[in-house]
KOLTOR-260429 format. One line per field, with one value per residue (C-alpha): x negated, y, z negated; residue in three letters. Coordinates in steps of 0.1 Angstrom, whole numbers, plus 5000, padded with zeros to 4 digits. Example, Ala and Ser with C-alpha at 12.3 -4.5 7.8 and 13.67 -1.06 7.14 Angstrom:
X = c(4877; 4863);
Y = c(4955; 4989);
Z = c(4922; 4929);
r = c(ALA; SER);
This chain:
X = c(8789; 8787; 8824; 8829; 8802; 8822; 8855; 8838; 8825; 8862; 8877; 8852; 8859; 8898; 8894; 8872; 8898; 8924; 8907; 8900; 8939; 8947; 8919; 8931; 8969; 8977; 8961; 8978; 8995; 8964; 8944; 8970; 8970; 8932; 8933; 8960; 8938; 8909; 8930; 8942; 8906; 8898; 8928; 8917; 8881; 8868; 8835; 8828; 8802; 8829; 8855; 8839; 8839; 8875; 8887; 8860; 8882; 8882; 8841; 8839; 8804; 8799; 8797; 8833; 8842; 8819; 8846; 8882; 8874; 8856; 8882; 8908; 8887; 8893; 8928; 8951; 8988; 8970; 8948; 8977; 8998; 8970; 8964; 9002; 9003; 8968; 8973; 9015; 9018; 9047; 9036; 9056; 9040);
Y = c(7041; 7062; 7066; 7026; 7025; 7047; 7027; 6995; 7011; 7024; 6990; 6976; 7001; 6997; 6957; 6962; 6984; 6958; 6932; 6953; 6961; 6923; 6917; 6945; 6940; 6951; 6985; 6990; 7020; 7036; 7029; 7044; 7077; 7077; 7074; 7101; 7125; 7119; 7124; 7159; 7170; 7156; 7174; 7207; 7201; 7203; 7181; 7164; 7189; 7216; 7198; 7207; 7241; 7243; 7223; 7234; 7225; 7188; 7189; 7166; 7152; 7142; 7106; 7107; 7106; 7079; 7052; 7047; 7032; 7061; 7083; 7062; 7067; 7103; 7104; 7120; 7135; 7169; 7165; 7154; 7184; 7207; 7193; 7195; 7230; 7240; 7223; 7227; 7190; 7170; 7156; 7124; 7116);
Z = c(5311; 5277; 5273; 5279; 5252; 5227; 5236; 5224; 5192; 5186; 5193; 5169; 5140; 5146; 5143; 5111; 5095; 5106; 5090; 5056; 5056; 5059; 5029; 5008; 5017; 4982; 4987; 5021; 5009; 4994; 5026; 5047; 5025; 5025; 5064; 5067; 5045; 5067; 5098; 5083; 5080; 5116; 5132; 5116; 5128; 5090; 5088; 5055; 5045; 5042; 5020; 4988; 4997; 5008; 4973; 4950; 4921; 4926; 4925; 4956; 4966; 5004; 4992; 4982; 5019; 5032; 5036; 5029; 4995; 4985; 4995; 4975; 4944; 4946; 4957; 4932; 4933; 4927; 4957; 4979; 4968; 4976; 5009; 5018; 5007; 5023; 5057; 5058; 5060; 5047; 5012; 5018; 5053);
r = c(MET; PHE; LEU; LYS; TYR; LEU; ARG; HIS; ILE; ASN; ASP; ALA; ILE; SER; LEU; LYS; GLU; LEU; LEU; GLU; ASP; LEU; ARG; TYR; ALA; LYS; ARG; ARG; GLY; LEU; ARG; ASN; THR; ALA; LYS; ARG; VAL; MET; ARG; VAL; PHE; ASP; GLU; HIS; GLN; ILE; PRO; VAL; THR; ARG; ILE; PRO; GLN; ILE; PHE; PRO; GLU; PHE; ASP; PHE; LYS; PHE; SER; ASP; PHE; ASP; SER; LEU; ASN; SER; ILE; ILE; ASN; VAL; LEU; THR; PRO; ASP; LEU; LEU; ASP; ARG; LEU; SER; ALA; HIS; PHE; PHE; VAL; ASN; ARG; GLU; TRP);
């Protein structure tokens, strides 16, 4: 029962992201990059509360990771370079 409920929530979130991607089509590349950034943190099991500690040079706040739009606001080439070097991921994803 609980797993079924979680699947419904996941489907709703995916639908919301799809609708936002369609609405903000001009920013699709940025939105995809923001999703990839969060995927890197998720895959390494790093909670948002630890991100400012891992990358103190960027002066992140927890609220910088509230939504895709807030992540887009903090994306910089330097951040992407540091992420790729720190987590050994291809910078060009």
